[in-house]
C-alpha positions in Angstrom: 143.3 58.0 138.2 141.1 61.0 137.6 137.5 59.9 137.2 134.9 61.5 135.0 131.1 61.1 135.3 128.0 63.2 134.7 127.5 66.2 132.5 130.1 68.8 131.4 129.1 71.7 129.2 131.8 72.8 126.7 131.6 76.4 127.6 130.5 78.9 124.9 132.7 82.0 124.6 130.7 85.2 124.9 131.8 88.2 122.9 131.0 91.9 123.2 129.4 93.8 120.3 132.8 94.5 118.8 134.1 90.9 119.1 136.1 91.1 122.3 135.8 88.4 124.9 133.1 89.4 127.4 134.2 88.4 130.9 131.1 89.9 132.6 128.7 87.6 130.5 131.0 84.7 131.0 130.8 85.2 134.8 127.0 85.3 134.5 126.9 82.0 132.6 129.3 80.2 134.9 127.6 81.4 138.1 124.2 80.3 136.7 125.6 76.9 135.7 127.1 76.6 139.2 123.5 76.1 140.5 123.0 73.0 138.4 124.4 69.6 139.3 127.0 69.7 136.5 130.2 67.8 137.1 132.5 70.5 135.7 133.3 72.6 132.7 135.3 72.1 129.5 136.8 75.4 128.4 137.9 76.3 124.8 136.5 73.3 123.0 134.8 73.5 119.6 131.6 75.0 121.2 133.8 77.7 122.7 134.9 78.7 119.2 138.5 77.8 120.2 139.7 77.9 116.6 138.6 81.5 116.5 140.6 82.4 119.7 144.2 83.6 120.1 146.4 81.8 122.6 146.1 84.8 124.9 142.3 84.7 124.7 142.3 81.0 125.5 144.4 81.6 128.6 142.0 84.4 129.6 139.1 82.0 129.2 140.9 79.4 131.3 141.6 81.9 134.1 138.0 83.4 134.1 136.2 80.1 134.3 138.6 78.9 137.0 137.9 82.1 138.9 134.1 81.8 138.8 133.6 78.1 138.9 132.1 76.6 142.1 134.5 74.6 144.2 134.5 71.0 143.3 133.7 71.4 139.6 136.2 69.6 137.5 137.9 71.9 135.0 139.1 70.6 131.6 141.0 72.8 129.2 140.6 72.4 125.4 144.2 72.8 124.3 144.5 70.8 121.1 146.1 72.6 118.1 148.1 71.2 115.2 151.5 71.2 116.8 152.7 69.2 119.8 154.7 72.2 121.0 151.8 74.7 121.3 149.4 72.1 122.6 151.8 71.2 125.4 152.4 74.8 126.2 148.7 75.7 126.5 148.1 72.5 128.5 150.8 73.2 131.1 149.8 76.8 131.5 146.2 75.8 132.1 147.4 73.2 134.6 148.9 76.0 136.6 145.4 77.6 136.8 143.9 74.5 138.4 142.8 72.5 135.3 142.8 68.8 136.0 142.8 67.4 132.4 143.3 68.6 128.8 140.9 67.8 126.0 143.0 67.5 122.8 141.5 67.2 119.4 142.9 65.1 116.6 145.4 67.0 114.4 143.9 67.2 110.9 145.2 70.0 108.7 147.6 67.7 106.8 145.1 65.0 106.4 147.0 62.9 103.9 149.8 62.6 106.5 147.8 62.5 109.7 144.8 60.4 109.0 146.3 57.2 110.1 147.1 55.3 113.3 150.8 55.8 113.5 150.5 59.6 113.1 147.7 60.0 115.6 149.3 57.8 118.2 152.6 59.6 117.8 150.9 63.0 118.3 149.0 62.1 121.4 151.9 60.2 123.0 154.2 63.2 122.4 151.6 65.5 124.0 150.9 63.1 126.9 154.7 62.6 127.6 155.1 66.3 128.1 151.9 67.3 129.8 151.6 67.9 133.5 147.9 66.8 133.6 146.1 63.9 132.0 145.0 63.9 128.3 141.5 63.3 126.9 141.4 62.6 123.2 138.8 64.6 121.3 137.3 63.0 118.2 134.9 65.0 116.1 135.3 63.7 112.5 132.4 65.8 111.1 134.5 68.9 111.8 138.0 67.7 111.4 137.7 65.1 108.6 139.7 62.8 110.7 138.1 59.9 112.6 140.7 58.4 115.0 140.6 54.6 114.6 139.6 52.3 117.5 143.0 50.6 117.2 144.7 53.9 117.8 142.6 54.7 120.8 143.2 51.2 122.2 147.0 51.7 121.9 146.8 55.2 123.4 144.8 53.9 126.3 147.8 52.0 127.5 149.7 55.4 128.0 149.4 56.3 131.7 148.7 59.9 130.9 146.0 59.3 128.3 142.9 58.6 130.4 139.8 59.3 128.2 138.2 60.1 124.9 135.4 62.5 124.1 133.7 60.7 121.2 131.5 63.2 119.2 130.9 61.1 116.1 127.5 60.1 117.3 128.3 56.5 116.2 127.0 54.1 118.8 128.8 51.3 116.9 132.1 53.2 117.5 131.2 53.6 121.2 130.7 49.8 121.5 134.0 49.1 119.7 135.8 51.6 122.0 134.5 50.2 125.2 135.4 46.7 124.1 138.9 47.6 123.1 140.4 50.1 125.5 142.2 49.1 128.8 140.2 48.8 132.0 139.7 52.2 133.6 140.0 54.2 130.3 136.9 56.4 130.0 134.6 57.3 127.1 132.7 60.6 127.4 129.9 61.1 124.9 129.6 64.3 122.8 126.2 63.7 121.1 123.2 64.8 123.1 120.5 63.2 120.9 121.8 59.7 121.9 123.0 60.4 125.4 120.9 57.9 127.3 121.7 55.1 124.9 125.4 56.0 125.1 125.3 55.9 128.9 123.7 52.4 128.8 126.5 51.5 126.3 129.3 52.3 128.7 129.9 56.1 128.4 131.0 57.6 131.6 129.2 60.9 131.0 128.7 63.6 128.4 130.5 66.7 127.2 127.5 68.2 125.5 127.2 71.5 123.7 123.4 71.3 124.3 124.1 71.6 128.1 125.1 75.3 127.6 121.5 76.1 126.9 119.6 73.2 128.7 121.8 71.9 131.5 118.9 70.6 133.6 117.6 68.4 130.8 121.0 66.8 130.3 121.5 66.3 134.0 118.0 64.8 134.3 119.0 62.2 131.7 122.2 61.4 133.6 120.4 61.1 136.9 117.7 58.9 135.3 120.5 56.6 134.1 122.3 56.6 137.4 119.1 55.8 139.3 118.1 53.1 136.7 114.9 55.0 135.8 114.8 54.0 132.2 111.3 55.3 131.4 112.2 58.8 132.6 115.6 58.7 130.8 114.0 57.7 127.5 111.3 60.3 128.0 113.7 63.1 128.5 115.9 61.8 125.7 112.9 62.0 123.3 112.2 65.5 124.4 115.7 66.9 123.7 116.7 64.9 120.6 115.0 67.3 118.2 116.1 70.6 119.8 119.6 69.3 120.4 120.0 68.3 116.7 118.6 71.7 115.7 121.2 73.8 117.7 124.2 71.5 117.1 124.1 69.6 113.9 121.8 71.9 111.9 122.5 75.4 113.0 125.7 74.9 115.0 127.2 77.5 117.4 125.0 80.4 116.1 121.9 78.4 116.9 123.2 77.2 120.2 124.0 80.8 121.3 120.5 81.9 120.4 119.1 79.0 122.5 121.3 80.2 125.4 119.7 83.7 125.1 116.3 82.1 125.2 117.1 80.2 128.4 118.6 83.0 130.5 122.2 82.5 129.6 124.2 84.9 127.4 125.0 83.4 124.0 125.2 86.5 121.9 126.8 86.7 118.5 129.4 84.2 117.3 132.8 85.5 116.2 133.1 86.3 112.5 133.1 84.7 110.0 130.2 82.8 111.8 126.9 84.8 111.5 124.0 85.0 113.9 120.9 83.0 112.9 118.2 84.6 110.8 114.8 85.7 112.2 113.1 82.7 110.7 115.6 80.3 112.4 115.0 82.1 115.7 111.3 81.3 115.4 112.2 77.7 114.7 114.5 77.4 117.7 111.9 79.2 119.9 109.3 76.6 118.9 111.6 73.7 119.5 112.6 75.0 123.0 109.1 75.5 124.2 109.1 73.6 127.5 112.8 73.2 127.7 114.3 75.7 130.0 117.8 76.5 131.3 
């Protein structure tokens, strides 16, 4: 079975001044990240503004990151959309580009019909049955309004092609319930940087962290402290990043994260409309928070 461990940034999508995908800046970011001990890249997740991208743009992102990623980096494609058909199509086309797994978010548009265990298990089983690469469930209830139940994940973990979940709720209670309920070998990846060290101690295999776009060294330092059982160092770095991570994820979201990337030598740039860049006052707030946290 494919194994995940360590830190994976969900790659931000850079745009030109007129809103086109900027391959030159994407190459700059990926080649700079290649110098950090990251385990791989997740492409076209929420941080990549995937809901703002066309299918063709997603495929361009998949191809570009695969082209510039250092050998040995695990490549995960974010392919989840509302229909099984399109999700499978994107997944299998990414597989042909060298992607080893697909991160698939919970379907959520028809909430009254989909916010239940039978609907969610039916969707993911149908995707997994047809996909050429393994599936990672992606749960982010703050964005989708759907929080996949532990029972559903436990059932899905028995499918041979469903191998992991990215849990971004931030609920450590949910993490504990998941690790106690899923089959042996099924992996939980954490999506909430402010509680990364605690989640690793609670059984998470690693982190898919938006914050790692701007501060990959800090995230990897926490992972290495956990791996080497250096609890004091891990807790120290966790305390350092918790405020800044909350600021550029939960509070200011992608526009804030992209500005933090600009501060740390990556290219964030402007988000795609209708998202708007952060204000001058927010820039000062982010600059103050990131004092001492470098890329």
